[in-house]
C-alpha positions as CSV (number, residue, x, y, z in Angstrom):
1,M,3.2,27.9,1.6
2,A,2.1,24.4,2.6
3,A,4.6,21.6,2.3
4,D,3.7,19.3,-0.6
5,F,5.1,16.0,0.6
6,E,3.5,13.9,-2.1
7,A,5.0,16.0,-5.0
8,F,8.4,16.1,-3.3
9,L,8.6,12.4,-2.8
10,K,7.4,11.5,-6.3
11,D,10.0,13.9,-7.8
12,V,12.8,12.3,-5.8
13,L,11.8,8.7,-6.0
14,S,10.3,8.2,-9.5
15,P,13.6,8.4,-11.4
16,M,15.2,5.6,-9.4
17,L,12.3,3.1,-9.5
18,D,11.8,0.3,-12.0
19,H,8.0,0.8,-11.7
20,P,7.5,4.6,-11.1
21,E,3.9,4.3,-12.3
22,A,3.1,2.1,-9.2
23,L,4.4,4.7,-6.8
24,R,1.7,6.2,-4.6
25,I,2.1,8.6,-1.7
26,E,-0.7,9.0,0.9
27,V,-0.7,11.9,3.4
28,R,-3.0,11.5,6.3
29,E,-3.7,14.7,8.3
30,A,-4.7,14.9,12.0
31,G,-4.3,18.4,13.4
32,R,-0.7,19.4,13.1
33,K,0.4,15.8,12.5
34,R,1.0,14.3,9.1
35,E,1.4,10.6,8.4
36,V,3.1,10.1,5.0
37,V,3.0,6.6,3.6
38,I,4.9,5.5,0.5
39,F,3.4,2.6,-1.5
40,A,5.6,1.0,-4.1
41,E,6.2,-2.3,-5.9
42,Q,8.1,-4.9,-3.8
43,V,11.0,-4.8,-6.2
44,D,11.4,-1.0,-5.7
45,R,11.1,-1.0,-1.9
46,G,14.8,-2.0,-1.5
47,R,15.8,1.1,-3.5
48,I,13.6,3.3,-1.3
49,I,15.1,1.8,1.8
50,G,18.7,2.1,0.5
51,K,21.9,0.6,1.9
52,S,21.6,0.2,5.7
53,G,18.4,2.2,5.5
54,R,20.2,5.4,4.6
55,M,17.8,6.5,1.8
56,I,14.6,6.1,3.9
57,S,16.3,7.8,6.8
58,S,17.4,10.7,4.7
59,L,13.8,11.0,3.3
60,R,12.4,11.1,6.8
61,T,14.9,13.8,7.8
62,L,13.9,15.9,4.8
63,V,10.2,15.7,5.2
64,Q,10.4,16.2,9.0
65,A,12.5,19.4,8.4
66,A,10.0,20.6,5.9
67,G,7.2,19.9,8.3
68,E,8.9,21.7,11.1
69,K,9.1,24.8,9.0
70,Q,5.3,24.6,8.7
71,G,4.8,23.8,12.4
72,L,3.9,20.2,11.6
73,V,5.0,16.9,13.0
74,V,5.6,14.5,10.1
75,N,6.1,10.7,10.2
76,L,7.2,8.9,7.0
77,E,6.6,5.2,6.5
78,L,7.2,2.7,3.7
79,F,4.1,0.4,3.4
80,D,5.1,-3.2,3.5
81,E,2.3,-5.5,2.5
82,D,4.1,-8.4,4.1
83,E,3.6,-6.7,7.5
84,K,0.1,-5.3,7.0
85,D,-1.5,-8.0,9.3
86,R,1.1,-7.6,12.1
87,P,0.6,-4.9,14.7
88,R,3.0,-2.0,14.5
89,R,5.5,-1.5,17.3
90,D,4.1,1.8,18.4
91,R,0.5,0.8,18.3
92,H,0.4,-2.2,20.6
93,D,-2.8,-2.4,22.7
94,T,-2.0,-2.5,26.4
95,T,-4.6,-5.2,26.8
96,E,-2.6,-7.6,24.6
97,S,0.4,-7.6,27.0
98,S,-1.9,-8.2,30.0
99,T,-3.4,-11.3,28.4
100,E,0.0,-12.8,27.8
101,A,1.0,-12.8,31.6
């Protein structure tokens, strides 16, 4: 039985959001890796993150555990449109740092 990350996250998150109709989950597959991205209205992102990041951390733990049972490596991210033009921490190009020196 394959893990259905999209259905799980919609079931968990929809009842607590002001705009559940805007909730969208994307799952990108690359071999045994899954990149799960949550898209939500800006007003709902704080609820998804939770106090001190506890909610998003718990969601990450749950989808990672479900993925491990299926032999998958799962990464869960909350899309932040304010950061879409900034490079992600884990994807810096090594040529960038060499041009700064």
